[in-house]
N, C-alpha and C positions, 0 to 999 in steps of 0.2 A: 750597580750606579746607586743604587735605592740605601745601599749602605753609606756611601760615599754623603748623600746628599743628608742621611739622620744623624750621621757625624758632626759633620759643619752648624747641622740646626744644634747638635746639641754644645760643640765646641761656643757657636752664639751667644747663647745659652746663660754659659758659666761665664762667658766673660762680661756679658751684659748683666749680671748675679754678682758677678765681683763689683762691676765699676758701681753702679749703684746701690743695691748692697749693702756692701762691707763697704762702700769707700774708700775704692784703691783709685790710684791712678792709669792715664792708659797701657799703659807700658803692663804693670802687675794685670792688667785684665785681658789684656794681647796674652800674654805668657798662661794665665790659668785656662784663658781657651784654646791656646795652642797646645797648653798638657789634657784640656778634656776631651779636646780631637782624637790624640793619641792615645789615650787609657778606652776610646770607646770603641775604638777601629780594634786594638789589639782586645780589648776582653771580647768583643762580636766575634771577631774571624776565629780567635780559641774554640769559643761555644761550637758556629757555624762548620769551623775546620770541624770538628767532633762526631758530631750528624752529617755529615758529608762521610768521614772516612768511615763511619759505623752502615751507613747506606752503600757503601761500596763493598763493606765487606761482606753484606747479604750474599751481593753479586757475584763474590769469588766461591762461598761458601753453598751457594744452587750449583756450579760449574766445579766447586771439588767432591761433594756428594754424590753430581750426577757424573765423573770419570769415576770414584769411586765402585761405581755400582755396574759401570760396565767392566771392567777391571775383573769381579768380583764371574761377573756374567763368563769373562772371559778363561778364566780358572777352573769355571764349572767343565766348559766345553773340552778343556784338555783330558777331563774324563769322560765325558759324554759328547763328540763331536757331532755339532750339524750336521743336517743333511748335506748341505754346499757351503765353498765360500761364499757363493754369489750370493747363498743364503744367511747365512753369515753378514756378510760385508751390509745387504740390506737391512736387518737387526741394528744391528750397530748405530747405522744413520736416524735409524726411525730413535731409539733410544734418547743419539745424542741429539737430534730437533726437540724431543719431549722436557730435553731440563737446559736449553739453550734458548729454547720461547719463553721458557719460567722466569730466566737473568734477562732476557729482554725487557720482560716484564717488568722488574726490578728497577734494572735501568734506568727504565721510564720514572720511576717515583724519583728519582734523579732534579726530574726537570722544574720540582719547587722550590729549587734555589737560586730560580734562575733572574729576579730578580738581583741576590742578594751576593753571587758571585760572579764578578767578570770572567769572560770563557767559561762558563759550565758546560754553556752546549757542545762547544767545540769538545769539552771535553766527553759529554755524555755523547756526541758523534762518534767519539773515536774507540768508545769501548761499544760502543751497540756496532759497528764499522766488524771489529772484532769477535763478535758475536756471532752476527750473518755471515762473518769468512767461513766460521768452524762447520756450516748447515749448508756453506754456497748457495745463499740466497746472491744471487748475482746483482737483480732487480736494487736490492736496499744498500748494498755494496755500492752499486755505483751512486746512488742516490744520497747516499751519506759522504760520498768521497771529497766532493768541492768541503764539505765541513769541517774534517778531522784533522788532528793535530799530528804529522808525520815528524814527528822529534827524535823517535828513536831507528835503529837500525830495522828490528823486527816491522813496523808500520812502515818503513821507507820500502823492504823487502818486498812484504804485503802491496804497495803501490806498483816498482815495480811487475811484481809479476802478474798483473790488475791490466798493464800497457799492452803486454803480450799478447794476455787472454784474449782483447777487443784488439790487437793489431797495429799498436801505437808505431807513428814512424819511429826510426830505430835514431833515430836526432834526439826526439822528445825524448827516448829511456833514456841516452846517454847521458842529456842535458840533468833528465833526475838523478842517476847517481851518481855523474859530480857536485853537483848539491847537495847530496844526505853523508856522499861520502866525504867530502873535505873535514866537516867537524868532528868526526870519530876517536876513539880513545884506540889503545892497540888492543887488536884481537877484538872490537866491537865492528870489527869488516865483513865478517867472515860470509855471516847466511845473505849478507848486501851483494858483493863478490862473488858467492859462488852462485845467487840469480841470477845474476848481470853477466856471467862469462859464460853461462849456460845458454842465456837467453842471445848474446853475440854466437856461439857456435851452433843454438839452431838456425842462425839466421845465414849462415855460411862466412860468417864473419870469424875467420879462425887466429889470422894473423893480429886482429882486434883484441881477442879474445885475452892471449898471449902477453901481448902487452897490458890489458887492463889485470893481468893476472902478476904480473910482474910491479908493475908499480903496487898490487896491492898488499904483496908481500915482504913490503917494505913497512907495513903497517900491522902485519902479522907471522907468525909463525903455527898456522895452522897446517896441519899435516892434508887434510881435505887438499885445500889451495896449493897445498905442494906440489904432490902429488895428479891435480891437475894441471898444474905447469908443467911438470915433467914428459906426461902424456902427449900432450900438445908441442913442446919441445921436440919429439923425437919424432908428430908428423903420426902418435896414436890419438888422432879423435874419437875413434869409436868405442877407447876408454875411459871420456871424458866420463864421469857422473858427480855428483855430488849424494850419492848414495848415502856415503861415511856422516852426514849431519843427523838422519834419522829421524825421527820424527820433527823434529825442528828445518829441515826440507819439506819433505811431504804434508804437511803442513800448509805449505803456501798453495798448494793445489797444480803446479805444474806438471807434476808425472805423478803416477799411481806405483804406490809400494808394492815390488814384485812376492808376492806369493805364490810358496810354490805350493800344489796339493800333496795330503801325504795318502798312503794308500793304505788301508784298517784290516791288519793281518788278521785274517781268520784262524782262529782259536779251535783246533780239535782234541778230542777228549779219548 
């Protein structure tokens, strides 16, 4: 909003200067004013976008570096395993919380652009919702939900997942799914359809889940959706699962990945 006001003032100044100082007619003065408005918006937009992109890249860098450290730790565990799987999970959660909190602090710095960029508050809320989701801070997630943008399938799937966690009415979940899925391109609907049909199966709406998968497969050829569709078609509801989607699925928090404990073999000399 502030950018628009300044641009209008700048354009008015250019037009007035052309009319009074250069002794140009009203037509030329208006044309110069419009050109000044467009030039100001273009130059200012480029400068601000570069700064926002730079600050967003800092957030991403913090996440990338944090995840890299986690991967290195897990590689070390392959040589020297931790005491137990539960202990390893607690340590991973603690380490994740550290770098996510750092990324959240960096994301807060984007609020300085609030007066210059429309919708920046909603973009910040979207980023912070994703970060808080990573550390399962559900109080913050719920507070950010009304402000966030749900424009991509991952964010839409997160919304459905949270509605399921809160035991929202199925009609509301179905409406949210229909609204989000209708605008997706081919194979963009995989995670969203997997999440929705999982919810339907969990709520004993197997026929509805089968119909939803049938419809989803008109816009996808994903193997996980195909396999689940086949399992439901053959009344093998117990075999329905989304584990084939890997981390993308488990990141929604609806299920925990199945981890098998490995026995350590004693070495005798």
